N, C-alpha and C positions, 0 to 999 in steps of 0.2 A: 655523657650519654649521647649516642649517635642521634642526630636530628633527622627525622623522617616525617612524612605527612602524618602517619599515625605512630606516635612515639608511645608504645605500650610499655615495654621495658626491654633490656637486652635479651631477656629470656623469650620475649614475644616472637623472635624470629624462628625459634625452634630448630629442630633438625629434621630435614626431609627424609622420610623413610623411602628406601629404594627397593623396589620389587621388580623381578624379572617377569614380564608378561608376554605371552605369545599372542600374536595378532590373528584376528579372524575377520571374515568378510561380514559387513553389515548389510541388512536389508532395509526395507522402508521404515520410516519413523513410526513410533508407537506400536511396532510389532515385536512380539517376543521372539527371542532367538535362543538357540541351544549353545551352551558353553561359549559365550561370546565375550569379547573385550569391548569395553565402553569407555567414554571419557566424560567425566562430570566437571562442569565449569561453574565457578562462583564469581559473579560480576558485581562490583560495587557501582550501583546506578544512582546513588544519591546526588542531588544537585546542591553544591555548596552555596551557602548564603553568607553575606558579609558579617551578619550579626547573629549571635546565638540567642540573645534576649534584647528586647527594647521596649520602650513604653513612654508614657507622658505623665506629667504632674501638673497640679494647679492649686490655687488657694481654696480653702474650705468655706470661705464666707459667701455673702450674697454675690459678690463679684469674684471671678476666677483668679484675680491677681493675688500676689502674696505681699501684703502690706508690711511696713516696718513693725517688728515685734512678732510677726506671724511665722509659722514654720510648716514645712511639708516633709514627708518621709518617702523614700524610694526603697523598695526591697528588690534585690537582685542576687543572682548567684555568680560565682567566678572562681577560677583557679589562679595559681600564682603567676601565670604568664599574662593574665588578662587585666584590664583596667576599665574604669567607668568614664564615659564621656557624657556630659550633659550640656544643655544650652538653654538660656532664658534671657529675655530682653531686660536691659536696664531701662525701665519704663520712662524715666525723665530724660530721654535723649531722642535724637533723631534716628540713630542707627547703631547704638551700642548694644553689646550682649555679653553676658557672663558665660564663661566656659573655662575648662582647664587647658593646659598645654596638651598637645597631641602625644600619645594616643588616648590620654585620659588620666584620671586620678589613679595613682599607683596604689594597689590594694594589698600587696604582699612585699615583705623584704626579700632580698635575693635568696635567702635560705628557706623561704616558703612560709614564714610566720605572718599571719594576718596583721595588717596595720589597723589599729583602732584608736578612737579618740578624736581630738581636734585635728582636722586636715585642711583647715581654712587656707593655709599657705598655698594650696593647690589651685585655688580659684584665681582667674585672671579676667580682666575687663578688656574687651576687644572692640575696635572701631571697624564696622563692616565696610567702610569706604564707599558707600552708595549715596550718602547725604552729607552735605556740609552742615556747619552749625546753624545756618539760616534755613535749613531744610531743602536746599536746592540739590538737584541730582548731581552726582559726581561719580567718577570711576577710578577709584584708588584700591590698592591691595589691602586686604585685611591686616590690621596691625594692632598691637597693644595700645591702649589709651594711656598716654603719659600723665604722670603727676596725680594719679588717683589710686588710692590704696584699696584694691578690691577686697582683701580679707577683712578690712574694717567695715565693709558694707554687707558682707555675707559670711556667715559662720557655717562651716561644714563639719559634721561629726559622724564618725563611722562606728557602728557596732557589728559584731560578727558572731554567727552561730557555727561553731566548728563542725558539728555533726552534719548539718545540711549544707555547709559551705555557702551560707546565705548572709549577705551583708544588708544592713539598713543604713542608708545615708540620710541624715536629717539636715535639711537646708533651712537656715533661719535668717530672716531679713533683719540685719543689725544696723541698717543705714539711718535709723531714726536719730535726729538731733545732730547729724553730721552735715557738712557742707554739700554732700552728695546724696541727700535723702531721696529715696526712690522706691517705687513698687517694683516687684518682679512679675513678669508675665507668666502665663502657663509655659511649661518647658518640656523638653524631650530628653531621653537618656537612651544609651545603648551600650552593650558589651560585645566587643568584636569576637567572632569565632577564632579559635586557635587550632592550627592543624598539626601541632607537634613540633613545629619549627618556627612559626611566625604567626602573627595576627593576619587574618584575611583582609582586614581594613585597618591600616595603621594611622589613617587620617580621617576618622569619622566626622561628618558634618561639614567641615571646611578645611581649607589648606592655608595656613598662615603665609603672609607675604605674596598671596595670589589673589586674583579677583574673586569675589564672592559668587555664590550660586543662588538660584531662586528660592530654595528651601530655607537657607539660613538668612537670606535677605528679608523674607516675610517675618521671621522671628525678630530680627534686629530692628526693623522699621515699624512693625505693627504689633509685635507680640503674637502673631498668628502662626500656630504650629501645624495647621492642616496639611500643607504640602509636605512638610518633613515627616509627619505621621504616615502619610501614604507611601513615601519612599522607604521609610523604615519597615513598614509592614511587608512590603514587597521584597525586602532584602534581609529578613529575619527568619531563621529556622535552624532546627537541630540537624547536624550532619554527623557522620561517623566514618571511621575506617573499619575494615574487617581484619581479623587475624587469619593466619594460615588455617585451613579447614581440615578436620579429621573426618575421614570417610571409612565406614565400617560395613563390610558385607557379612551377613550372619544368617543363621537359621533359628527359627523359634518365634514365640509370640511376644517376647519382652525386648524392648528397645535397649541395647546395651549401653547407650550414652546417658540416658536420664529416665526418670519415671515421674510423671506429673503428680503433684500432691504428696510426694515423698521427700525426705531429706536427702541432701547430697551424700553419696556413699563414701566420699573421700578417695575415690579411685583416680581423680584428676580433672573432673569437670570444673571444679573450682579454679584450677590453674588456667583453664581456657577462659572461663567467664570473667576472671579478674585481671589476667595478664596476657591472654592470648597465647599461652604456652601449651602446646598439645602433647608434649613429650610424656608426661606422667600418665595421662589416660591412654595414650598409645601403648605404653609398656604394660599398664595394668590389664588391658584387654587381651593381651597375648594369650593368657591362660583362661579367659572367660569362655564358658561353655557355648558352643554353637558358632563361634567366630570363625569365619572362613578367610577373611582378608582384612588388613588394616592399611590404609593409605593416607598420605598427607598431600594436600594441594597447597602449593606455595611454600616459601621459606622466609617471607618477610610480610610486614603489614601491607594491606591492600587499600590504597586511597581511592577516592571517587574517580570513576572513569577507568579503573583498572580491573583486571580479572586474573584468576588463578585456576588451575585445572590439574587433574590427575586421571590416569587410566586405571581401570579396575576390571577384574574378571568376575562374571556372574553366570550361574547355572540356573535352570528352572527350579523354582522353589526358594531361591535365595531372596533375602531382603536387604535393603540398604538404609543406613542411618548416617547422618552427617551433623557437624556442629562447627560453628565459627563464632568468635566473639563480636559483639556489638562494641567496637573498640572504645568509644567515647562514653563508657559507662563504668559503674563500680563492679557489677557482677552479672551482666546480661549476656545472653547468647542466642544465636539463631540456630534452629534445628528443625528437622521435619516433625510436624505435629502428628501425622498419621503414618501408619505402616506403608511402606513403598516396596513394590515388587522390583527387585534389582535388575530385572531383564526388560523393563519398560523404558522406552526413550521419550524425550520431550521436555517440556518446561515444568519444573517441579516447584516453581515459586509459590503457587497457590497452596501447596502442601507444607510450606515453611511458615514458622511462627517465631515470635520473639519471646524469650523466657527470662525470668529472674531466677538465678540459682539459689537465692535465699542465704547467701554466705557473706554478703557485704551490704552495709546500709547504703541505700540509694541517695544520690545527689543529682542535681540537674545535669542531664547529659551534655557533655562538652563544656561544663562550667563547674565541676566539682573538684576541689583541691586534693581529695583522696583518690581520685581516679588515676590509673596508670598513665594516662595521657599527660598528666602533670608530674609524673614520677612519684605518685602517692601510693599508699596501701589502704584499701577499704577498711572501714571500721567493722569488725566482725559482728555478724548476727547469725542466728540459727533459725531459719524459716524453711518451710517446704518449698520445693520448686513449683513455680506458678507462671502463668502467662503475664507479661507486662501489661499493666492497665493503662488508664488515661490520665494519670497524675501529671505527666509531662506531655507536651505536644510533639510526640515522636512521629515522624513520617510513617505511613503505612509500609508494611513489609515489602510490597512490590515496588515501592519508591526508594528502597534502600538496596535490596539484594535480589539478584536474578540467578536462579539455579537451574541449569539445564543438563540433560544427559544426551549424548550423541553416540 
């Protein structure tokens, strides 16, 4: 499968509809014109963050540490290209910490099957290189601690919910009675964003064989996660690509693309919402009453910082509708929420909303293994078309997509 910033599917590129349009003179913005040609632009304005999800964990007793025999659990979502990185201090040391190798614990096999059960072999013990055994300052690269069996001290167990693509990692302190008995400090975890080709941060928290940074140093020396939490919070967020956009000029009171509160009609909206493929809806609408023109903006996925556009012809009395996939979802799409006069120019972003087509079970955006981003197919559901709610921390519409007509 071709690697792009937004890997929806090969079908996602679609086929660009070609229309011969005559050019007309434009007048001032926001003024209606007669039989005029316009250009509609869809811009992906989302700001990519390193991590799609992150958080912290600590012991549940009177003290926040995780003592021998105690366990903590971390819940997170991921797709098959992603992994989990975590870090916690080896308490009985000057500057040691537990973490996996980069980019984190592998969560899926190469064919996309979730890895469950004991994954303790993934944990490693690292020397931060900032304190010697006597507690004196030093400046050495981060390196694995020799002659200590980290999996003997920490047990890692993974469970997986396939419907939600959510993992639960249980961390158990098994160091009791060993020569390296130790408490674990509060810790941090993160899942790197994936752009369809690679992780945005393939070395979260630290770089092996390099000097440490202030955030991991505070964890390794004092078990203090405050600096790392601030850094993670600033660099965590949902991002997305957009699909090619379908633009329809029509007459009448009914939006030909979707109807809020009604089931998907099977005309092709599902193909856009799940895979970014506009072809089926484009063809279906050819015979739809009141349709005056159908146009496609773009012929490939649209990553952050990029835009697509198409020209269209509009007469007084015409309306315009548009739709594009929220690429890092199971079945979401952006479309105009209200009726729009096709002869009006300006910024239409405030008239745009994010909708759930009701055809696929939702998973965490950008971290769901059934999403087209990871080569998956959504688990089918039959729900009415609705606006996307607040279950996930999705950026506001205006922070993802800008729609303008000139």
